[in-house]
C-alpha positions as CSV (number, residue, x, y, z in Angstrom):
1,M,154.7,44.6,150.7
2,V,152.8,43.9,147.5
3,L,150.3,46.6,148.4
4,L,153.1,49.1,148.8
5,L,154.6,48.3,145.4
6,F,151.1,48.7,143.8
7,R,150.6,52.1,145.4
8,A,154.1,53.2,144.2
9,K,153.2,52.3,140.6
10,I,150.0,54.3,140.7
11,I,151.8,57.4,142.1
12,W,154.5,57.0,139.4
13,I,151.8,56.7,136.6
14,F,150.0,59.8,137.9
15,F,153.3,61.7,137.9
16,L,154.0,60.8,134.3
17,I,150.4,62.0,133.2
18,Q,150.9,65.3,135.0
19,L,154.3,65.8,133.3
20,L,152.8,65.1,129.8
21,L,150.0,67.6,130.4
22,L,152.4,70.3,131.4
23,S,154.5,69.6,128.3
24,W,151.4,69.8,126.1
25,D,150.4,73.2,127.6
26,S,153.9,74.6,127.0
27,L,153.8,73.5,123.4
28,A,150.4,75.1,122.9
29,I,151.5,78.3,124.4
30,A,154.6,78.3,122.3
31,S,152.6,77.6,119.2
32,S,150.1,80.4,120.0
33,D,152.9,82.9,120.5
34,S,154.5,81.8,117.3
35,N,151.1,82.3,115.4
36,Q,150.6,85.8,116.9
37,S,154.1,86.8,116.0
38,S,153.6,85.5,112.4
39,H,150.3,87.5,112.2
40,V,152.0,90.7,113.4
41,Q,154.8,90.1,110.8
42,L,152.2,89.7,108.0
43,I,150.4,92.9,108.9
44,S,153.6,94.8,109.1
45,S,154.7,93.4,105.7
46,S,151.3,94.3,104.1
47,Q,151.5,97.9,105.4
48,K,155.1,98.2,104.1
49,Q,154.0,96.9,100.7
50,D,151.1,99.5,100.5
51,S,153.4,102.3,101.6
52,A,156.0,101.3,99.0
53,A,153.3,101.1,96.3
54,K,152.0,104.6,97.1
55,S,155.5,106.0,97.1
56,R,156.1,104.6,93.6
57,L,152.7,106.0,92.5
58,D,153.7,109.4,93.9
59,Q,157.0,109.4,92.1
60,S,155.5,108.4,88.7
61,L,152.7,110.9,89.1
62,E,155.2,113.7,89.4
63,L,156.7,112.6,86.1
64,I,153.3,112.4,84.4
65,N,152.4,115.9,85.5
66,E,155.5,117.2,83.7
67,M,154.2,115.8,80.4
68,D,152.3,117.9,77.8
69,E,148.6,117.6,77.9
70,S,147.5,114.8,75.6
71,Q,145.3,111.8,75.4
72,H,148.3,109.6,76.5
73,K,148.7,111.7,79.6
74,I,145.0,111.3,80.4
75,N,145.3,107.5,80.0
76,L,148.3,107.4,82.4
77,L,146.4,109.6,84.9
78,N,143.3,107.4,84.7
79,N,145.4,104.3,85.5
80,H,147.0,106.1,88.4
81,A,143.7,107.2,89.8
82,L,142.5,103.6,89.8
83,S,145.7,102.4,91.5
84,Y,145.3,105.0,94.2
85,A,141.7,104.0,94.7
86,E,142.7,100.3,95.1
87,L,145.1,101.4,97.9
88,G,142.2,103.3,99.6
89,Y,143.3,106.8,98.6
90,L,140.0,107.9,97.1
91,D,140.6,111.6,97.7
92,I,143.8,111.5,95.6
93,A,142.0,109.4,92.9
94,N,139.2,112.0,92.7
95,K,141.7,114.9,92.3
96,I,143.5,113.1,89.5
97,L,140.2,112.5,87.7
98,E,139.3,116.1,88.1
99,Q,142.6,117.0,86.5
100,C,141.8,114.6,83.6
101,L,138.5,116.3,83.1
102,A,140.1,119.8,82.9
103,I,142.6,118.5,80.3
104,A,140.0,116.7,78.2
105,R,137.6,119.6,78.1
106,G,140.4,121.8,76.7
107,F,140.9,119.6,73.6
108,E,139.7,121.3,70.4
109,D,139.4,118.1,68.5
110,L,135.9,116.9,69.2
111,E,136.6,113.2,68.5
112,L,139.6,113.3,70.9
113,K,137.5,115.2,73.5
114,V,134.6,112.7,73.3
115,T,136.9,109.6,73.5
116,S,138.8,111.1,76.5
117,L,135.7,112.0,78.4
118,T,134.1,108.6,78.0
119,N,137.2,106.9,79.4
120,I,137.2,109.3,82.3
121,A,133.5,108.5,82.9
122,K,134.4,104.8,83.0
123,S,137.1,105.4,85.6
124,Y,134.6,107.3,87.8
125,D,132.3,104.3,87.5
126,Q,135.1,101.9,88.5
127,I,135.7,103.8,91.8
128,D,132.0,103.7,92.5
129,Q,131.2,107.3,91.5
130,K,128.3,106.4,89.3
131,S,126.5,109.7,89.4
132,Q,129.6,111.6,88.2
133,A,130.1,109.0,85.5
134,F,126.5,109.4,84.4
135,E,126.7,113.2,84.4
136,I,129.9,113.2,82.2
137,L,128.3,110.8,79.7
138,N,125.2,113.0,79.4
139,D,127.4,116.0,78.6
140,V,129.4,113.9,76.0
141,V,126.2,112.9,74.2
142,E,125.3,116.6,73.7
143,L,128.9,117.2,72.5
144,A,128.8,114.3,70.0
145,T,125.6,115.5,68.4
146,T,127.3,118.7,67.4
147,V,129.8,116.8,65.2
148,I,129.0,117.8,61.6
149,D,130.4,114.7,60.0
150,K,127.5,112.3,60.4
151,S,129.6,109.2,60.0
152,L,131.9,110.3,62.8
153,Q,128.9,111.4,64.9
154,G,127.4,107.9,64.6
155,Q,130.7,106.2,65.6
156,L,131.0,108.5,68.7
157,L,127.4,107.8,69.7
158,F,128.1,104.1,69.4
159,E,131.2,104.4,71.6
160,I,129.2,106.3,74.2
161,S,126.4,103.6,74.1
162,L,129.0,101.0,75.0
163,K,130.1,103.1,78.0
164,Y,126.5,103.4,79.1
165,D,126.2,99.6,79.0
166,E,129.4,99.2,81.0
167,I,128.0,101.3,83.9
168,G,124.7,99.5,83.9
169,Q,122.5,102.0,82.0
170,E,121.2,99.4,79.5
171,E,118.1,101.4,78.4
172,L,120.2,104.5,77.6
173,A,122.8,102.3,75.9
174,Q,120.1,100.8,73.6
175,T,118.6,104.2,72.8
176,L,122.0,105.6,71.8
177,L,122.8,102.4,69.8
178,T,119.6,102.9,67.8
179,Q,120.4,106.6,67.3
180,S,124.0,105.8,66.1
181,Q,122.7,103.2,63.7
182,T,120.3,105.7,62.2
183,V,123.0,108.4,61.8
184,I,125.5,106.0,60.3
185,A,122.9,104.7,57.8
186,A,121.9,108.2,56.8
187,S,125.6,109.1,56.3
188,N,126.1,106.2,53.9
189,Q,123.3,107.5,51.6
190,P,124.4,109.6,48.7
191,P,123.8,113.3,49.5
192,T,121.1,115.1,47.6
193,E,121.9,118.7,46.8
194,F,118.2,119.7,46.5
195,P,115.7,119.4,48.1
196,F,117.4,119.8,51.4
197,S,117.1,117.7,54.5
198,A,114.7,119.1,57.0
199,T,116.1,119.9,60.4
200,P,114.4,120.6,63.8
201,P,114.0,124.2,64.9
202,T,116.7,125.9,66.9
203,F,116.6,129.1,69.0
204,S,119.0,130.8,71.2
205,L,118.5,133.4,74.0
206,G,121.1,135.8,75.1
207,V,121.4,138.6,77.7
208,V,123.5,141.8,77.4
209,G,124.0,144.7,79.8
210,N,126.1,147.6,80.8
211,L,126.1,150.4,83.5
212,H,127.9,153.7,83.6
213,S,127.7,156.3,86.3
214,F,129.6,159.5,86.9
215,R,127.8,162.8,86.7
216,D,125.0,161.0,85.0
217,T,123.9,157.4,85.2
218,A,123.3,155.4,82.1
219,A,122.4,151.7,81.9
220,L,121.3,149.2,79.3
221,L,119.8,145.8,79.7
222,G,118.9,143.8,76.6
223,F,118.0,140.3,75.3
224,N,118.8,138.7,72.0
225,F,116.6,136.1,70.4
226,D,117.4,134.0,67.4
227,Y,115.2,131.4,65.7
228,S,115.7,129.2,62.7
229,Q,113.7,126.5,61.0
230,Q,114.8,124.5,57.9
231,W,112.4,122.6,55.7
232,T,113.1,120.7,52.5
233,E,112.4,123.7,50.2
234,N,112.0,126.7,52.5
235,D,113.4,128.1,55.7
236,L,112.8,130.9,58.2
237,F,115.3,133.0,60.2
238,V,114.4,135.5,62.9
239,D,117.1,137.7,64.5
240,S,116.0,140.2,67.2
241,S,117.2,142.3,70.0
242,L,115.2,144.2,72.7
243,S,116.9,146.5,75.1
244,L,115.8,149.1,77.7
245,D,118.0,152.1,77.9
246,Y,118.1,154.3,81.0
247,D,119.7,157.7,81.2
248,S,119.4,160.0,84.2
249,S,120.3,163.1,82.1
250,R,117.0,163.0,80.4
251,S,114.3,165.1,82.2
252,V,111.5,162.9,80.9
253,N,111.4,159.4,79.3
254,Q,114.5,158.4,81.2
255,L,113.6,154.7,80.3
256,R,113.5,154.1,76.6
257,P,113.0,150.9,74.5
258,I,115.4,150.0,71.8
259,T,114.5,147.2,69.3
260,Y,116.0,145.6,66.3
261,V,114.4,142.8,64.2
262,V,115.3,141.1,61.0
263,S,113.1,138.2,59.8
264,V,113.9,136.4,56.5
265,Y,111.8,133.7,54.7
266,R,113.3,131.9,51.7
267,R,111.6,129.7,49.2
268,H,114.3,127.8,47.4
269,L,113.8,127.3,43.6
270,N,116.9,125.1,43.4
271,A,120.2,124.7,45.2
272,K,121.4,128.2,44.0
273,W,118.4,130.5,43.6
274,N,115.7,131.4,46.1
275,F,112.8,133.9,46.4
276,F,113.0,135.8,49.7
277,T,110.8,138.1,51.8
278,E,112.4,140.1,54.5
279,F,111.1,142.2,57.4
280,F,113.3,144.9,59.0
281,N,112.4,147.1,61.9
282,S,114.4,149.3,64.3
283,T,113.2,151.6,67.0
284,N,115.3,154.3,68.7
285,Q,118.4,152.9,67.1
286,D,119.9,156.4,66.8
287,L,122.5,158.3,68.9
288,Y,121.7,162.0,69.0
289,S,124.2,164.7,69.7
290,S,121.4,167.1,70.6
291,K,121.0,167.6,74.3
292,N,117.2,168.3,74.0
293,D,116.2,164.7,73.1
294,D,113.8,163.7,75.8
295,E,111.0,163.0,73.4
296,D,113.1,161.6,70.5
297,L,111.5,158.6,68.8
298,T,112.7,157.0,65.6
299,I,111.0,154.1,63.8
300,I,112.2,152.6,60.5
301,T,110.4,149.6,59.1
302,G,110.7,147.9,55.8
303,V,109.2,144.9,54.0
304,Y,111.2,143.7,51.0
305,A,110.8,140.8,48.5
306,G,113.1,139.7,45.7
307,G,115.5,137.1,44.5
308,G,118.5,135.6,46.3
309,L,121.7,133.9,44.9
310,N,123.6,131.5,47.1
311,L,127.3,132.3,47.2
312,W,128.4,129.8,49.8
313,R,126.9,126.9,51.7
314,G,128.4,124.8,54.4
315,D,127.5,121.3,55.5
316,S,124.0,122.4,56.3
317,P,121.5,124.6,54.4
318,S,121.4,126.8,57.5
319,N,125.1,127.7,57.0
320,F,125.0,130.0,54.0
321,L,125.9,133.4,52.4
322,D,123.4,134.8,50.0
323,F,123.3,137.9,47.8
324,Q,119.9,139.5,47.7
325,L,118.3,142.0,45.3
326,G,114.8,143.1,46.2
327,F,112.2,145.8,46.4
328,G,109.6,147.0,48.9
329,P,108.1,149.9,51.0
330,R,110.1,151.5,53.8
331,Y,108.3,153.5,56.5
332,E,110.1,156.2,58.5
333,F,108.9,158.1,61.5
334,D,111.0,160.7,63.4
335,Y,109.9,162.8,66.3
336,I,112.9,164.9,67.4
337,D,113.1,168.0,69.7
338,F,109.4,167.8,70.5
339,K,108.5,168.0,66.8
340,R,107.4,165.4,64.2
341,R,109.9,165.8,61.4
342,R,109.2,162.8,59.2
343,N,106.3,160.5,58.7
344,Q,106.4,158.9,55.2
345,V,106.6,155.7,53.1
346,D,109.2,155.4,50.3
347,P,109.6,152.7,47.7
348,T,113.0,151.3,48.3
349,L,115.5,148.9,46.7
350,I,117.6,146.5,48.7
351,F,121.1,145.2,47.8
352,G,122.1,142.9,50.5
353,F,124.3,140.1,51.8
354,L,122.9,137.7,54.3
355,G,125.2,135.2,56.0
356,R,124.5,132.7,58.8
357,N,127.0,130.5,60.6
358,V,129.9,131.5,58.4
359,P,133.0,129.8,59.9
360,L,136.0,131.9,60.8
361,G,138.2,129.2,62.4
362,K,136.3,128.2,65.6
363,V,134.3,131.4,65.5
364,K,131.0,131.7,63.7
365,L,129.8,134.9,61.9
366,N,126.2,136.0,61.4
367,Q,126.2,139.0,59.0
368,T,123.6,141.2,57.6
369,F,124.8,144.0,55.2
370,A,122.4,146.0,53.0
371,I,122.3,149.2,51.0
372,L,118.8,150.6,50.9
373,P,118.3,153.6,48.5
374,S,114.9,155.2,48.2
375,L,113.5,155.3,44.6
376,S,111.7,158.6,45.3
377,S,114.9,160.4,46.4
378,L,118.3,158.8,45.8
379,E,119.8,161.0,48.4
380,N,117.7,159.2,51.0
381,F,119.6,156.0,51.5
382,F,120.8,153.8,54.3
383,I,123.7,151.4,54.7
384,V,123.0,148.8,57.4
385,S,125.5,146.3,58.9
386,D,124.9,143.9,61.7
387,S,127.8,141.6,62.6
388,D,127.6,139.0,65.3
389,L,130.7,137.0,66.2
390,S,129.8,133.9,68.2
391,I,132.7,132.2,70.1
392,P,131.7,128.7,71.4
393,L,132.2,128.2,75.1
394,S,130.6,124.7,75.2
395,A,128.1,122.7,73.3
396,K,125.3,125.1,74.2
397,W,126.9,128.3,75.5
398,S,128.6,130.9,73.3
399,F,130.2,134.3,73.9
400,S,128.4,136.8,71.5
401,N,129.9,140.1,70.4
402,R,127.6,142.2,68.2
403,L,128.1,145.4,66.3
404,F,125.2,147.2,64.7
405,M,125.9,150.1,62.4
406,R,123.7,152.3,60.2
407,Y,124.8,155.1,58.0
408,R,121.9,157.5,57.1
409,N,122.8,159.8,54.3
410,E,120.0,162.3,54.7
411,K,119.9,164.1,58.1
412,I,116.6,164.7,59.8
413,F,118.1,167.1,62.3
414,D,121.3,169.1,61.8
415,N,122.9,168.0,65.1
416,N,122.3,164.3,64.4
417,P,125.2,162.2,63.2
418,N,125.1,160.3,59.9
419,L,126.7,157.2,61.4
420,E,125.3,155.5,64.5
421,F,126.3,152.2,66.1
422,V,125.5,150.0,69.0
423,F,127.9,147.4,70.4
424,S,126.8,144.7,72.7
425,T,128.5,141.7,74.3
426,G,127.1,138.8,76.3
427,V,126.4,135.1,76.4
428,D,123.9,133.1,74.4
429,Y,122.3,129.7,75.2
430,Q,121.1,127.6,72.3
431,F,118.1,125.4,73.0
């Protein structure tokens, strides 16, 4: 009997243990299901939040795009680009930053343009587009160095150096910082009217061309070359054009060179007066009405020296307008209609106006105007005008429109016109 009771207790204890184990498994399964459900709910909630955030960004972006183009608009677009990037919409962020670049590059105010572009570069860096940020900052440096106000130029260079440091370009940041300190220090020095501050040489290269074809084919391909160098008491300017003219109507010499060169050296005596020497040459710069002009060749070369008076000077000695009065020999050679009709040297006076980088709003004018009478025969005189309007397209590129005119009072050949002109248009790049 006792043995039976003992066995019953053991069975009862074993039953209780099994019951507890089953209850524990049910609780664990219920807990696991509860955790999975909670996790699903969290994922769903996060997606809903991101979707709601993007919807708000889309709505506000539409409002921003309706605003006028300004620095405030760029700041708002920059912030939205970063917000889109945080949500993972990098394509939208890049498109917004490209829109910012287009707006900033359209600003006429250089300070505003530089500040806006540096902020855009920082935004590119924040979305891990470091190469694009670096490229923008390089362009901004070139742009800042064109600012005439040296104090402002130094401030802008300092601002750009901070941006270089923020994107991890410590070496470039230090170089720009040193440059900005030098520029600011120089701007704080009292300006000296004379002697002038020396500047590094500059030169630009341009290309022009045209093509016409109907009964006859005519084409022109040309290059413009300008060079300038400023020292403390003297300077040099070279302005030249070389073209190749093709005309199928000519039976011989269908390809003909056309050249134009003006070179001016000035030795400054003080801020107002200078001594100048000038070299002028033109080859085949004539338009003939005669049909029989296959062998036409015209060369006009003059070397003049005299005194110059400064009428206007800009922020730099290379921006000026001078009146010139000088004297020198002029050589003329004309071979027209298969005959040599002139080959002589005449002593000649020069009354001239020479202007470089004269501002007309945003446009710059380079002007040469001269009256050149021969002392041996006053009826033999020239009036020469060379006008070059340069419209800036960027820090280095410009759109050049040039009109060369010469009035020749004494005709060499009856069918020749007194007035001839050459107009060219093209693009120039300044080195």
